C-alpha positions as CSV (number, residue, x, y, z in Angstrom):
1,M,11.1,21.3,-30.1
2,N,13.4,20.4,-27.2
3,K,12.3,17.3,-25.3
4,P,14.5,17.2,-22.1
5,L,12.6,14.2,-20.7
6,A,12.9,12.0,-23.8
7,G,13.8,8.4,-22.8
8,K,12.4,8.9,-19.2
9,I,9.7,6.8,-17.7
10,A,7.3,8.8,-15.5
11,I,4.5,7.6,-13.2
12,V,1.6,9.9,-12.3
13,T,-0.8,8.6,-9.7
14,D,-4.5,9.5,-10.2
15,G,-3.5,10.9,-13.6
16,H,-6.9,10.4,-15.1
17,Y,-8.4,13.7,-13.9
18,G,-7.6,17.2,-12.7
19,I,-4.1,18.2,-11.7
20,G,-3.0,14.6,-12.2
21,A,-4.0,14.7,-15.8
22,L,-2.3,18.1,-16.3
23,S,0.8,16.7,-14.7
24,A,0.8,13.7,-17.0
25,Q,0.4,16.0,-20.0
26,T,3.1,18.4,-18.8
27,L,5.6,15.5,-18.6
28,A,4.6,14.1,-22.0
29,D,5.1,17.6,-23.6
30,Q,8.7,17.3,-22.3
31,G,9.1,14.0,-24.0
32,A,8.6,11.5,-21.1
33,D,6.7,8.2,-21.5
34,V,3.9,8.4,-19.0
35,I,2.1,5.7,-16.9
36,I,-1.0,6.9,-15.0
37,S,-3.1,5.1,-12.4
38,H,-6.8,5.4,-11.8
39,P,-9.0,3.6,-9.3
40,K,-12.0,2.6,-11.4
41,N,-12.4,5.2,-14.2
42,A,-11.2,3.4,-17.4
43,W,-13.2,5.8,-19.7
44,N,-11.4,8.9,-18.4
45,A,-8.1,7.2,-18.3
46,A,-8.4,6.0,-21.8
47,G,-9.0,9.6,-23.0
48,I,-6.0,10.9,-21.1
49,V,-3.8,8.1,-22.6
50,T,-5.0,8.9,-26.1
51,G,-4.1,12.6,-25.5
52,L,-0.7,11.6,-24.2
53,E,0.1,9.4,-27.2
54,A,-0.9,12.2,-29.5
55,R,2.0,14.1,-28.0
56,G,4.3,11.5,-29.4
57,V,5.0,9.5,-26.3
58,N,4.2,6.0,-25.0
59,A,1.5,6.0,-22.4
60,R,-0.4,3.5,-20.4
61,A,-3.1,3.5,-17.6
62,Y,-3.3,0.9,-14.8
63,A,-6.5,0.4,-12.9
64,I,-4.9,0.6,-9.4
65,N,-6.3,2.6,-6.4
66,C,-3.3,4.6,-5.3
67,D,-5.2,6.2,-2.4
68,R,-4.1,3.1,-0.5
69,V,-0.5,2.2,0.5
70,S,-0.9,-1.2,-1.1
71,G,-1.9,0.5,-4.3
72,I,1.2,2.7,-4.8
73,K,3.4,-0.3,-4.0
74,A,1.5,-2.4,-6.6
75,L,1.8,0.4,-9.2
76,V,5.6,0.8,-8.8
77,S,6.1,-3.0,-9.1
78,R,3.8,-3.2,-12.2
79,V,5.7,-0.5,-13.9
80,I,9.1,-2.0,-13.2
81,D,7.9,-5.3,-14.5
82,D,6.5,-3.8,-17.7
83,F,9.0,-1.1,-18.4
84,G,12.1,-2.0,-16.5
85,Q,12.8,1.5,-15.1
86,V,11.2,4.6,-13.4
87,D,12.8,8.0,-13.7
88,I,10.1,10.3,-12.3
89,L,7.3,9.8,-9.7
90,V,4.6,12.3,-9.3
91,T,2.0,11.6,-6.6
92,N,-1.3,13.4,-6.8
93,N,-2.2,13.7,-3.2
94,V,-5.0,16.3,-3.2
95,S,-7.7,13.8,-2.1
96,F,-6.2,13.6,1.3
97,V,-7.9,15.9,3.9
98,L,-5.7,15.1,6.9
99,Q,-2.0,15.7,7.1
100,D,-1.5,12.4,8.9
101,D,-3.0,10.4,6.1
102,E,-1.0,12.2,3.4
103,R,2.2,11.9,5.2
104,L,1.7,8.1,5.6
105,Y,0.8,7.8,1.9
106,S,3.7,10.0,0.8
107,K,6.2,7.9,2.9
108,A,4.8,4.7,1.5
109,A,5.2,6.1,-2.1
110,I,8.8,7.3,-1.5
111,D,9.7,4.0,0.3
112,A,8.3,2.1,-2.7
113,I,10.1,4.1,-5.4
114,A,13.4,4.6,-3.7
115,P,15.0,1.2,-4.3
116,V,14.1,1.2,-7.9
117,I,14.1,4.8,-9.2
118,R,17.1,5.4,-11.4
119,D,19.9,7.6,-10.2
120,G,19.2,11.2,-11.1
121,G,15.5,10.6,-10.8
122,R,12.8,12.9,-9.5
123,I,10.1,12.4,-6.8
124,I,7.5,15.1,-6.7
125,T,4.4,15.2,-4.5
126,I,1.4,17.5,-5.3
127,G,-1.0,18.2,-2.4
128,N,-3.4,20.5,-0.7
129,S,-1.7,22.8,1.8
130,A,-4.9,23.1,3.7
131,A,-4.3,19.6,4.9
132,Q,-1.4,20.8,7.0
133,A,-3.7,22.5,9.5
134,K,-5.8,19.3,9.8
135,T,-4.2,16.5,11.8
136,R,-5.7,13.5,13.6
137,A,-4.6,13.2,17.3
138,V,-3.4,9.9,18.2
139,A,-3.1,9.4,22.0
140,S,-0.7,6.4,22.0
141,S,1.8,7.7,19.5
142,P,3.8,10.9,18.8
143,K,2.4,13.3,16.3
144,P,3.7,12.5,12.8
145,A,6.3,14.9,11.5
146,A,5.1,17.6,9.2
147,L,5.0,16.8,5.4
148,H,7.9,19.2,4.8
149,D,10.0,17.2,7.3
150,L,9.3,14.0,5.3
151,I,10.3,15.7,2.1
152,T,13.6,17.1,3.6
153,H,14.5,13.7,5.2
154,S,13.8,11.8,2.0
155,A,15.8,14.2,0.0
156,K,18.9,13.7,2.3
157,S,18.5,9.9,2.1
158,L,18.6,9.9,-1.7
159,H,21.1,12.7,-2.1
160,D,24.0,10.4,-2.9
161,R,22.1,9.0,-5.8
162,H,21.2,12.5,-7.1
163,V,17.5,11.7,-6.8
164,T,15.6,14.9,-5.9
165,V,12.5,15.0,-3.7
166,N,10.3,18.1,-3.7
167,R,6.6,19.0,-3.1
168,L,4.2,21.4,-4.8
169,Q,1.1,22.5,-2.8
170,S,-1.7,24.9,-3.0
171,N,-4.8,25.5,-0.7
172,F,-6.8,25.8,-3.8
173,L,-6.5,22.2,-4.9
174,D,-9.3,19.9,-3.9
175,R,-10.7,16.6,-5.1
176,S,-12.4,18.2,-8.1
177,N,-9.2,19.8,-9.2
178,L,-11.0,21.9,-11.8
179,T,-10.1,25.3,-12.8
180,A,-13.7,26.4,-12.0
181,S,-13.2,25.4,-8.4
182,F,-11.1,28.5,-7.9
183,G,-11.4,30.4,-11.2
184,N,-7.7,30.9,-11.7
185,T,-6.2,29.4,-14.8
186,S,-2.9,31.1,-14.2
187,L,-2.4,29.2,-10.9
188,L,-2.7,25.9,-12.6
189,G,-0.3,27.0,-15.2
190,D,2.2,28.0,-12.4
191,I,1.8,24.6,-10.7
192,T,2.5,22.7,-14.0
193,S,5.4,25.0,-14.9
194,G,6.8,24.2,-11.5
195,L,6.4,20.5,-12.1
196,S,8.0,20.8,-15.5
197,F,11.0,22.7,-14.0
198,L,11.5,20.3,-11.1
199,A,11.3,17.2,-13.4
200,G,13.8,18.6,-15.8
201,P,17.6,18.9,-16.0
202,D,17.7,22.4,-14.7
203,A,16.7,21.3,-11.2
204,D,19.5,18.9,-10.4
205,F,20.4,20.8,-7.2
206,I,16.9,21.7,-6.0
207,T,15.7,19.1,-3.4
208,G,14.0,18.8,0.0
209,T,11.9,21.9,-0.9
210,T,8.2,22.7,-0.6
211,F,6.7,25.2,-3.1
212,N,3.5,27.0,-2.2
213,F,1.1,28.2,-4.9
214,N,-1.6,30.1,-3.0
215,D,-2.6,33.1,-5.1
216,H,-1.4,35.7,-2.6
217,T,-2.8,33.7,0.4
218,I,-0.6,31.5,2.6
219,R,-1.7,29.0,5.2
220,H,0.7,27.7,7.8
221,A,0.4,24.5,9.8
222,A,-0.7,25.1,13.3
């Protein structure tokens, strides 16, 4: 079986459950060694790691809360110390309800990984598109740029190193991330297929793009 990501090191935040776990499995199926983070759920994380290793790759779980900016920085630093490289970062952002919060987190994640990700790397965020319609008003500061603006700007800044930055989003993803939450297994398959494509060698020239998976429904930011 072709393993286009063999020799790559991938990080998946909150990879111990739901779409994060599916993302980790998808990358492992393509041959990547995968590091997942979890806040305080060692039992779930251990099960995911066992499943990843059964796919013939190296896997590890770090107990780091990546819902916080300090957490994503610590995770990237730990992986560099232990593995010496990062080729792929997948941030599982579905726990964020407000666009403002997710944008700040995504920016912190991109800022943390940008100096150390290898040339030709991949940065992929996965989030809930419903958050785009929910922002927090801040009287003393301008409204943060939309998430797609962050993705576009980051893609431009990393273009010379051939690092791509893209986003997958659906308004059906919530914190449970379970198929039963929307009863559509094909939608999850579409999302993980999108991830596999964007992480692989056939997506070298796709960057700065947001892909919506909304099962015939589309939500736009206000």
